[in-house]
C-alpha positions in Angstrom: -32.3 -9.1 0.8 -29.7 -6.3 1.0 -26.9 -8.8 1.5 -28.1 -10.8 -1.5 -27.8 -7.7 -3.6 -24.3 -7.0 -2.3 -23.4 -10.6 -3.1 -24.8 -10.0 -6.6 -22.7 -6.8 -6.9 -19.5 -8.6 -6.0 -20.3 -11.4 -8.4 -20.9 -8.9 -11.1 -17.6 -7.3 -10.3 -15.8 -10.6 -10.6 -17.4 -11.3 -14.0 -16.6 -7.9 -15.4 -13.0 -7.9 -14.3 -12.1 -11.5 -14.9 -13.6 -13.1 -18.0 -14.7 -9.8 -19.6 -11.5 -8.0 -18.5 -13.3 -4.6 -18.0 -11.2 -1.8 -16.5 -11.5 -1.7 -12.7 -12.8 1.8 -12.6 -15.6 1.2 -15.1 -16.4 -2.1 -13.4 -16.8 -0.4 -10.0 -19.1 2.3 -11.4 -21.3 -0.2 -13.2 -21.6 -2.3 -10.0 -22.4 0.8 -7.9 -25.1 1.8 -10.4 -26.6 -1.7 -10.4 -26.6 -2.2 -6.6 -28.2 1.3 -6.1 -31.0 0.5 -8.5 -31.6 -3.0 -7.1 -31.7 -1.5 -3.6 -34.7 0.6 -4.8 -33.0 4.0 -5.1 -34.3 6.4 -7.9 -31.9 6.4 -10.8 -31.0 10.1 -10.4 -30.3 9.5 -6.7 -27.9 6.7 -7.6 -26.0 9.0 -10.0 -25.9 11.7 -7.3 -24.6 9.2 -4.8 -21.9 8.0 -7.2 -20.8 11.6 -7.8 -20.7 12.3 -4.1 -18.8 9.1 -3.4 -16.1 9.8 -6.0 -15.7 13.4 -4.9 -15.7 12.7 -1.2 -13.2 9.9 -1.5 -10.8 11.8 -3.8 -10.9 15.1 -1.9 -7.8 15.1 0.2 -6.8 11.7 -1.0 -5.9 13.0 -4.5 -3.6 15.6 -2.8 -1.9 13.0 -0.6 -1.4 10.5 -3.4 -0.3 13.2 -5.8 2.3 14.7 -3.5 3.5 11.2 -2.5 4.0 10.2 -6.1 6.0 13.4 -6.7 8.3 12.7 -3.8 8.9 9.1 -4.9 9.6 10.2 -8.5 12.1 12.9 -7.4 13.8 10.3 -5.1 14.1 7.9 -8.0 15.2 10.3 -10.7 18.0 11.8 -8.7 19.5 8.5 -7.5 18.4 8.9 -3.9 16.9 5.5 -3.7 20.1 4.0 -5.1 22.1 5.9 -2.5 20.0 4.6 0.4 20.4 1.1 -0.9 24.1 1.1 -1.6 25.0 2.8 1.7 23.0 0.4 3.8 24.4 -2.6 2.0 27.9 -1.3 2.4 27.3 -0.7 6.1 25.8 -4.1 6.9 28.3 -6.1 4.9 28.0 -9.4 3.0 27.1 -11.6 6.0 24.1 -9.4 7.0 23.2 -8.5 3.4 19.6 -9.7 4.0 19.0 -7.2 6.8 20.5 -4.4 4.6 18.1 -5.2 1.8 15.2 -5.5 4.2 15.9 -2.1 5.7 16.4 -0.6 2.2 13.0 -2.0 1.0 11.3 -0.7 4.1 12.7 2.8 3.8 12.4 3.1 0.1 8.9 1.6 0.4 7.7 4.6 2.4 8.2 6.9 -0.6 7.7 4.6 -3.7 4.8 2.6 -4.9 5.4 -1.2 -4.9 5.9 -1.7 -8.6 8.2 1.4 -8.9 10.3 0.3 -5.9 10.5 -3.3 -7.1 11.7 -2.4 -10.6 14.1 0.3 -9.2 15.8 -1.9 -6.6 15.8 -5.2 -8.6 18.9 -4.5 -10.7 20.8 -3.8 -7.5 19.5 -7.0 -5.9 20.4 -9.1 -8.9 23.9 -7.5 -9.1 24.6 -8.3 -5.5 23.4 -11.9 -6.0 25.6 -12.4 -9.0 28.6 -10.8 -7.3 28.3 -12.8 -4.1 27.3 -16.0 -5.9 24.0 -16.4 -3.9 20.4 -17.2 -4.9 18.6 -14.0 -6.0 15.6 -15.1 -3.9 17.8 -15.0 -0.8 17.8 -11.2 -0.9 14.9 -10.7 -3.3 12.3 -12.1 -0.9 13.3 -9.7 1.9 13.1 -6.8 -0.5 9.7 -7.8 -1.8 8.4 -8.4 1.7 9.4 -4.9 2.9 7.9 -3.2 -0.2 4.7 -5.2 0.1 4.2 -4.5 3.8 4.6 -0.7 3.3 2.3 -0.9 0.3 -0.4 -2.8 2.1 -0.2 -1.4 5.6 1.1 2.2 5.6 -0.1 5.6 4.4 0.5 7.5 2.2 0.3 4.4 -0.1 -3.0 4.3 -2.1 -4.7 1.3 -0.5 -4.2 2.2 3.2 -4.8 5.9 2.5 -8.1 5.3 0.6 -9.4 2.8 3.3 -8.5 5.3 6.0 -10.6 7.9 4.2 -13.5 5.5 4.0 -13.2 4.5 7.7 -12.4 8.0 8.9 -9.3 6.7 10.5 -6.4 8.9 11.8 -3.6 8.7 9.3 -0.9 9.2 12.0 -2.2 6.4 14.2 -2.6 4.2 11.2 1.0 4.8 10.3 2.1 4.2 13.9 0.2 0.9 14.3 1.1 -0.2 10.8 4.8 0.3 11.5 4.6 -1.6 14.8 2.9 -4.5 13.1 4.9 -4.1 9.9 8.4 -4.5 11.4 8.0 -8.1 12.8 5.9 -9.0 9.7 8.7 -8.0 7.3 11.3 -9.9 9.4 9.1 -13.0 9.3 8.1 -12.8 5.7 11.6 -11.8 4.6 14.8 -13.1 6.2 13.1 -15.9 8.3 11.0 -17.2 5.3 14.2 -17.6 3.2 15.5 -20.2 5.7 12.8 -22.7 4.6 14.5 -25.6 2.8 12.2 -25.6 -0.3 12.9 -21.9 -0.8 16.7 -22.3 -0.3 16.6 -25.0 -3.0 15.4 -22.5 -5.6 18.5 -21.0 -7.2 18.3 -19.9 -10.9 21.0 -18.0 -12.7 20.4 -14.2 -13.0 19.5 -12.8 -16.4 22.5 -10.6 -17.1 20.5 -7.9 -19.0 18.5 -7.2 -15.9 21.5 -6.0 -13.8 24.4 -4.9 -16.0 23.3 -1.3 -16.5 24.6 1.2 -13.9 22.1 4.1 -13.5 23.9 6.6 -11.3 27.5 7.4 -10.6 28.8 8.3 -7.2 28.9 12.0 -8.0 25.4 12.0 -9.5 23.7 10.8 -6.3 22.8 12.9 -3.3 24.2 12.1 0.1 22.8 9.3 2.3 21.6 11.7 5.0 19.9 14.0 2.6 18.2 11.0 0.7 17.0 9.4 3.9 15.8 12.5 5.6 13.9 13.8 2.6 12.3 10.4 1.9 11.0 10.0 5.5 9.7 13.6 6.1 6.0 12.6 5.8 6.6 9.6 8.2 8.4 11.8 10.7 5.8 14.6 10.7 2.7 12.2 10.9 4.4 10.1 13.6 5.1 13.2 15.7 1.4 14.2 15.4 0.1 10.7 16.3 2.4 10.4 19.3 1.6 13.9 20.5 -2.1 13.4 20.3 -1.9 10.2 22.3 0.4 11.6 25.0 -0.5 15.3 25.4 -3.6 16.7 27.1 -6.3 18.4 25.0 -5.6 22.1 24.8 -1.8 21.8 25.0 -0.1 24.7 23.2 1.9 22.3 21.1 -1.0 20.3 19.6 -2.2 22.9 17.0 1.3 23.0 15.5 1.8 19.3 15.2 -1.8 18.8 13.9 -1.1 21.3 11.2 2.4 20.1 10.1 1.4 16.4 10.7 -1.7 16.6 8.5 -1.1 14.1 5.7 -1.7 16.8 3.0 0.7 19.3 4.6 3.3 16.7 5.5 3.5 15.4 1.9 3.5 18.9 0.5 6.4 19.9 2.7 8.3 16.8 1.7 7.8 17.7 -2.0 9.0 21.3 -1.5 12.1 20.1 0.3 12.7 17.3 -2.3 12.5 19.9 -5.1 15.5 21.6 -3.4 17.5 18.6 -2.2 16.7 16.2 -5.1 16.5 18.9 -7.8 18.1 22.3 -7.5 21.0 21.1 -5.3 21.7 18.4 -7.8 22.0 20.9 -10.6 18.7 20.1 -12.2 16.7 22.9 -13.8 13.1 23.7 -12.8 12.0 22.5 -16.3 13.6 19.1 -15.6 12.2 18.9 -12.1 8.7 19.7 -13.5 9.0 16.9 -16.0 9.5 14.5 -13.1 6.5 15.9 -11.3 4.3 15.6 -14.3 5.5 12.1 -15.0 4.7 11.0 -11.4 1.1 11.9 -11.8 0.8 9.7 -14.9 1.8 6.7 -12.7 -1.2 7.2 -10.4 -3.9 8.6 -12.7 -5.8 5.3 -13.3 -5.2 4.3 -9.7 -7.0 7.4 -8.5 -9.9 6.6 -10.7 -10.2 3.1 -9.4 -10.1 4.4 -5.8 -12.8 6.9 -6.8 -14.9 4.0 -8.1 -14.5 2.2 -4.8 -15.7 5.4 -3.0 -18.8 5.5 -5.3 -19.7 1.9 -4.4 -19.3 2.7 -0.7 -21.5 5.8 -1.0 -24.3 3.8 -2.7 -24.2 1.3 0.2 -24.6 4.2 2.6 -27.4 6.1 0.7 -29.4 2.9 -0.1 -29.7 1.9 3.6 -27.4 -1.1 3.4 -25.2 0.6 6.0 -28.0 0.6 8.6 -28.9 -3.1 7.8 -25.3 -4.2 8.3 -25.1 -2.3 11.6 -28.2 -4.0 12.9 -27.0 -7.4 11.8 -23.7 -7.0 13.5 -25.3 -6.4 16.9 -26.2 -10.1 16.9 -22.8 -11.3 15.5 -20.0 -12.6 17.6 -17.4 -12.4 14.9 -14.6 -9.9 15.4 -15.0 -7.0 13.0 -11.3 -7.1 12.4 -11.5 -10.7 11.4 -14.5 -10.0 9.2 -12.8 -7.1 7.4 -9.7 -9.3 6.8 -11.7 -12.3 5.6 -13.9 -10.3 3.1 -10.8 -8.5 1.7 -9.0 -11.9 1.4 -11.8 -13.5 -0.5 -12.1 -10.6 -2.9 -8.3 -10.7 -3.3 -8.3 -14.4 -4.2 -11.1 -13.8 -6.7 -10.1 -10.5 -8.3 -6.3 -10.4 -8.1 -6.1 -6.6 -7.6 -5.2 -5.8 -4.0 -6.4 -2.2 -4.4 -9.8 -3.2 -5.7 -10.2 -5.9 -3.1 -9.4 -3.5 -0.3 -11.7 -0.8 -1.5 -14.6 -3.1 -2.1 -14.2 -4.7 1.3 -13.9 -1.3 2.9 -17.2 -0.3 1.4 -18.9 -3.4 2.8 -17.5 -3.5 6.3 -17.1 0.2 7.3 -20.5 0.2 9.1 -19.0 -2.2 11.6 -16.8 0.6 13.0 -19.7 2.7 14.2 -21.7 -0.3 15.5 -18.8 -2.1 17.3 -16.5 0.8 18.4 -13.5 -1.0 17.0 -10.4 1.0 16.2 -10.8 2.3 12.6 -7.0 2.4 12.3 -6.8 -1.4 13.0 -9.6 -2.0 10.6 -7.6 -0.2 7.9 -4.6 -2.4 8.5 -6.7 -5.6 8.7 -8.4 -4.8 5.4 -5.1 -4.0 3.8 -3.6 -7.2 5.2 -6.5 -9.3 3.8 -6.1 -7.7 0.4 -2.6 -9.1 -0.1 -3.2 -12.7 0.8 -2.0 -15.5 -1.5 -1.2 -13.6 -4.7 -1.6 -16.0 -7.6 -2.1 -16.2 -11.4 -4.7 -13.4 -11.6 -2.4 -10.9 -10.0 0.1 -8.9 -12.2 2.5 -8.8 -9.2 2.7 -12.6 -9.4 4.0 -12.5 -13.0 6.3 -9.6 -12.2 8.0 -11.6 -9.5 8.0 -14.8 -11.6 9.6 -13.3 -14.7 12.2 -11.2 -13.0 13.5 -14.0 -10.8 13.2 -16.6 -13.6 10.9 -18.9 -11.7 8.4 -21.6 -12.7 4.7 -21.1 -11.7 5.2 -23.7 -9.0 8.3 -22.0 -7.6 6.5 -18.6 -7.7 3.6 -20.1 -5.7 6.1 -21.5 -3.2 7.9 -18.2 -2.7 5.9 -15.1 -3.7 2.4 -16.5 -2.9 3.7 -17.8 0.4 5.4 -14.5 1.2 2.2 -12.6 0.6 0.2 -15.0 2.7 2.6 -14.7 5.6 2.3 -10.9 5.4 -1.5 -11.1 5.3 -1.9 -13.5 8.3 0.8 -11.7 10.3 -1.0 -8.4 9.7 -4.3 -9.9 11.0 -2.6 -11.4 14.1 -0.9 -8.1 14.8 -4.2 -6.2 14.6 -5.8 -8.6 17.0 -3.0 -8.3 19.5 -3.0 -4.5 19.5 -6.8 -4.5 19.8 -6.4 -6.4 23.1 -4.7 -3.3 24.6 -7.1 -0.7 23.3 
């Protein structure tokens, strides 16, 4: 009976978000209310559970996402992202332009949300394509692949960070495993994928209005070293913490320091403080101008935070209603890998809902009891869930239309390129998780 109620809740979510087009946050709260009541919880207990779920999920997550958004906005507004891109492209040269774009997308993707990074880098990508006389997809696919992998696999991006909170996974280890899996995934879904004949055959003219505007001059941009170092500060600090915790003995004098500075909240806060200096004051920007960028950055993630909070509410209702215990007992008799199950549930929700974030959070709320009952790595479960949530983007996903319109593609061509790219990322992420799990 509990699983039937969960299935009803998922069906209700589909109806609310697809034909009725209800906002994702409101839909998740309504589903959480309905599932709690149907599971036999008193109405006031359901409300209390929803409040606890939203508050518990957004506790430190709001700080991490907020600081991460501020860092990305400062990077974009000062020309740091453009500096990283132009320097890498100039270094690699025309013959290795794909690898330059891939590395650019991966580095910029650490600091910027997918949509922001895509729109920010696209004029540069289209300019290069027009200048070299090559297909925009030849370098556009590697860029999109890199941005999508960082968005789906790596903290401090919203999806992986929120799932890590639900699964109580270590952010540093999630970042480390995600990077190990992400690098070959980007190569496969980027430069290698573009070698397929039916993708090479797609070559539409670039819309001139999308690339003719020059945003920053050479003098306006910070140096490459400053841009790269500042953008990667959270990655550096969290990676040092993860590696130290895996290699040093408990009680080592160095651990308290790396645990403090490598904490995701502290790491992202430090990066923002440094970015205010390197991307703001050193560039001649006033504090008033810098504060405008900081305020604007929060507007980008406001609704995203509410949707994530709604996912936390749904998860908490499943815990408080007793569904968690039921799933744990059921899994004792199952032979299906929890990693595969997490990926599969997220993938099915992604195909139905379109939204990767909502699919990942809903799947996380359903499968998180498997971690305690099976002992599987919560970090790998985060990546598997994130990987499942990006599978086969199609017409119900705004990202599908973003890619289609900017690259001037037909729906069929978008399915052959963008949808295939996302599926390769998803399946590669699952395979990577299963391989690493063999050694844990």
